[in-house]
Every structure is written in C-alpha cells, then in structure tokens.
N, C-alpha and C positions, 0 to 999 in steps of 0.2 A: 566381544564375544558375549553372546546371549546362554543361559542354561535353560533346564526344565528338568521335567521329573515325570516319569512312566511308574504306574499300578496297575496290576492285575488286579481290578476291585473285585473284590468277592462280599458276601453277606457274610463273613468273619474279618475283613480287612477295614483300615479308614474310610471313612463315606467320602465320594467324587467331592462333594460340595466342601467337607468340611478340610480336607488335603488343599483345596484349591484356595480357600483361603489362606490357609498358612503359606503356603508358596509364594502367593500374592503379596504378601504381607514381609515376607522377607525378600521380595523383588527377583523373582525366577518368571522367566518369560513365559514359560508354555508347559502346559500338564497334558501327557500324552496316555492315552487308554488304548489297550490291543485287542484282538478278538478271535476269536475261536466261536462257533457256532455250537460246538460240540465237540468232542474228544470217542469215535466209532472205538469199541472196544479190541477189533482186528487191527495189527499196527503192520499195515505194509510196509510205512516207509519209516526210518529211525527218527527220534529227533536231530533237529539240524545243528543242535550246539551240541551235542552227545551226551551220552549216559541217560538216565532214566527221565519221562518226561514230567516234570514236576505238575501236583496237584492241582495249582493254578489253573494252569491250563484246562480243567476240567470245568472249573467252578467259575469262569470269567463271567461277569455280565455282560451284557450289551453294550460297545460304546458309545452309543450315539444317545443313548436314555444316560450313562453316567457322565458321558463330556456335557450333556446340557442342564443334569444337575451343577454340573461344575461351574458352567457360564453364570448360571442365573445367581447363584453366590457371587461373583467377583465381579469385577469392572474394567481390569485392564489385561490378563492374563488370557494368552488366548490357549485355546484348548484344539488338542490334534489328535486324529487316529494313528498309531503307530504299532501296526498299521491293521488298515481297513482292507479284508481278503474279496477283493473287485471279481476274483476269477469264478466268486463261486456265490458271488450277487446279482440280485437284477438291475440291470442299470437304469431304469424308468425311474422304479422307487428309489435306489441307493441316489439317484441324481435329485428329488426330494427331500432325502432327509437331508444329503449335505445342502442342499440350497435352504432348506429351514432351520437347521442349526446355526449356519451362516446368519439368517435374520434376527433370532431368539438371542446371539449371542452377540448383535451389535457388528459384525464382520470380523469377528477374532478367532475364525476355524480355520484347521490346515489338514489338508486331506492328503497324510499319509497312506501310502497304498503296498500294496504286496502281494505276489501270486500266488503264495502258499506252496507249503512244501508237504503238508501232511495229505498224501494221494487217498487215504480213507475218506476221509471229512469233505474233501471236495467230490469226488464220484458218489456221496451221499446226497449231494446239490445237484447232481445231475451235468457237473462238469470231466472230463475228459482231462487226465492227469496228461498226457501228449501236447495236448492242444489248448493248453491254460492260459499259456501264454500271450498266444493268439487273441482267444477269449476276453484276456486282460486290456489286451489294447483296444480293441472294438468297444469294449464296456466304457474306458474312458474316452475314447472317440466318439462314443454316442452322447457319452451325458455333456462332455464339453457344447455340442450341439443343442440339447436341451435346455442347460442353462445360459444360451449366448444368442437363441432366438425364439420367436414369439411364437414362429409354426419351423417345429424342428421335425427332422426326418434324419432315418438312417439304414442302409441298407449293406449289410457284410455277412459275413458267412456264420456267426453266431448272433449275432445282433442286426433286426432285422423290422424297421417300422416306417409307416408312411406318415404324411406330415400331421401333427398331433399337437395339441396346447397344453401345458402344465405352467402353474405358478406354486408358488415362488419363485422368481429368478435371487442368484445371491447376493450379499450387500458388496463383495469384493468382485469388482470386473477385470479380465472379465467373466472370474470364477474364483474361489479360493485356491491359493496355491497348492498343487499338486506335487508330492515328494514321495519317489517310488523309492522301496528298503528293498535290501539285500545285499549278496556278496559280489563282489568284482568277478568277470567283466560285467554278467549279462545283465543285473539289472541297471549299472551304469550306462549300459548301453541304453536300456529302455528309458530311462532316466533323460537321455540325452534327446531323443525320438520324442517323447511326449508329454515331457514334464516340468515340472519350474525349478528342480531341485534332487537331491537326492541325499538318502538315510545308508549308508554306505554300514557293512555286517561284517565281523570277524567270525567265521565259523572252521569247525572241524574240518572240513575241506578245502575251505579259503583263508589259511591263518596268516595270510600276509599283512601286516602291520599297515594300520588307515593312514599313518603319518607316511607310506610308501604311494598309496594307493590314491591317496586327494592329487599329487603332481599327475599321477596319470588319467585321472579323471577329468582334470581341465585342458588338458592335451587333448581329450577325447572332446570336449566340448570345442572347443577352437575348429580342430578337424572337421566336424559335423557343421559348422557355420555358425552356432550357437557360441554365444557370449559368455565366458567364465563366469566373468563378474556378477552375473546377473542371477548362475544357478546357484541356488542354496545348498548348503550343505549342514545337514543335524545330523550328529552323531549320536547315537543312545547306548545306553548298556556299560556306563564310563565308572570307575571308582575315583574315589577324589583326587586324586595324584596330580599335585601342582604343577610338575616338570613338562608332564604330558600335557596339561591344560594350555599351559605357555605355549608349547609345541603346536597345537591347534591352532590358537589366536594365532600365532607369528601366519601358518599355513592358511589362514584367511576364514575357517570354519564359523559359521555363523552359530550354531547353538551344538553344544555340547549339553547332555542327558544322564542323570541315575535312573536304574531301575530298580524302585524299591520293592522291598518285600510287601507280601499283602498281612499287614499288622497293623496294632490299634497305633493310637498315636502316641503312645510313652516308646513306643520301640521307632517310629517313625521321626520324631519331632528333633531329637538326639542328632540323627543323620542329616536332617534338612541342617541345624548352626552348624554342622562342618563345612558342609557346602559354603556357605555365606561367609565364611572364613576364606573359602579357596574364591572364591566369586568376589568378595574384594581383593585377594590377594592378586588375581589374575586381570580386573578393572580397575582397580585404582581407587 
C-alpha cells in the first residue's frame, strides 16, 4: 500500500516544494492539495465535516500553483488535487491546467475531483447547487475529449463547444487518473460512471466506516461492468493507526493519506517521521 499527505497550503504553512521534498525523501508516494477559490461570508450550507469552518479553508492557495512548485522540486513523488472543485470551474481552461501540470511534472499528476458542498461558493461562480453533479459530469466528459482528440467538441446542457484545438496533451494516456471524492453511495456511483477511482469520505451525515464501504464499492463496480481491481481507492484524512492501516492494506486500498495541519516544518516533520514508522510496519 502506498502513502500520501495533504496540506492546505497557505502563506503561513510549510511551503509545497519544501514539504514535497521531505515527503519524497521519506518514501511517500503522493502529495495532495485541496481547493477553495474563496469562502463567502454568508453560509447557506454547514461545513460537511461538522463544526466551524477552519481558517485554512479561507486561506488556501490555488492547488495547480502549489502542486507545480512541488513537482518542480522533486523527481518521483506524484502530485494530486484533493480535490479540485470541477463543478465551479471552466472545463476548457481546467483541461489546459491539467495537461500542463502533467507535462511539467513528467506524468506525475493525479486529478482528484469533487462536486463541492459549499452552495454559496459555487453560486458565486454561476453554478447552481441543484445541478452541480450533472455539470461536473459534463465538465469531465468535455475535458476527456480535449485531452484525447486533436479536434475536440462537446455538446451538453452546461458545456457546449464546436470543434476546437488546444495543446498540450497530457503525458499520461489517455489522460491522468481521475479520482472522485466524496461520501457513499453517490460519489461512488460517479466514480464508477466516469472516473478511474474513488476517494471515499466519512462525514457527519455518512458515518459508516470505510472498511465496510470498500467491499460495497467493489460490488458496485462489478455490477456496472467495471473491473474493481482496476479502480483506484485512495483514502485521505487518516490518523497513523497501524491496525487500521493493515486492514486497509488487506482490503486492497491503493493509497492511505494523512491530512497535515497548515504549520511550519518544526511541527510537520515529527508527524511525517511517525508515518514512516507506520509505513515500514505495514509494508515491511
């Protein structure tokens, strides 16, 4: 099983290049960066994990910028969005960003995507909360056309363009792996429909342990005609729990990641070293 780490990179946190180097040196496989373009003062929707919204959500930098810095400072570690809020993004511009960072990183980009929970935020981008899931699907479908066709076109309800040409194309073929993040069962269904894997999440409204959901997801893949062995399962937000990590490994989880606080190296490096000990215990 592989291991990763996520951080809300801010102007007061450890820098993405610095963290990526430390992770790579310790044998981590991937560094994740989340996304929020902004946080409106009004709050129509509560924080999906419960409680007050942490300050780092207001302060987080753009993931494509931070991950490019991480990629430029390293050689092997993968860089991933965890997650990119595709329902509130322009698909043509985002397709170019994805292809560009995949080129710059030498094919190390992982496109973790989500449809968003913050109604206020997405409405500022012109995305209706009620139709965000269909819009996200069309965005992904349109981006796949752009990445794989020299002359791409797409005609949907929310995304519509005639034949067009744009480069670069991604290094990874047909495109970087797409992982859908969110709670069971809806995000799992979206992953089966148009992605290469699932990033399951336990929330206040969906408290079922992931160890119980993983077999259900594999069954869902089989019933839909998708090979469950080829669907990536990447779990984030985890504590360094050795017994749980071994259960994930035995369930065939591909990647287990921790969510690091937005702090400096004096706080972060001892946390990473604890994970190194766990990684060795799990993988030998």
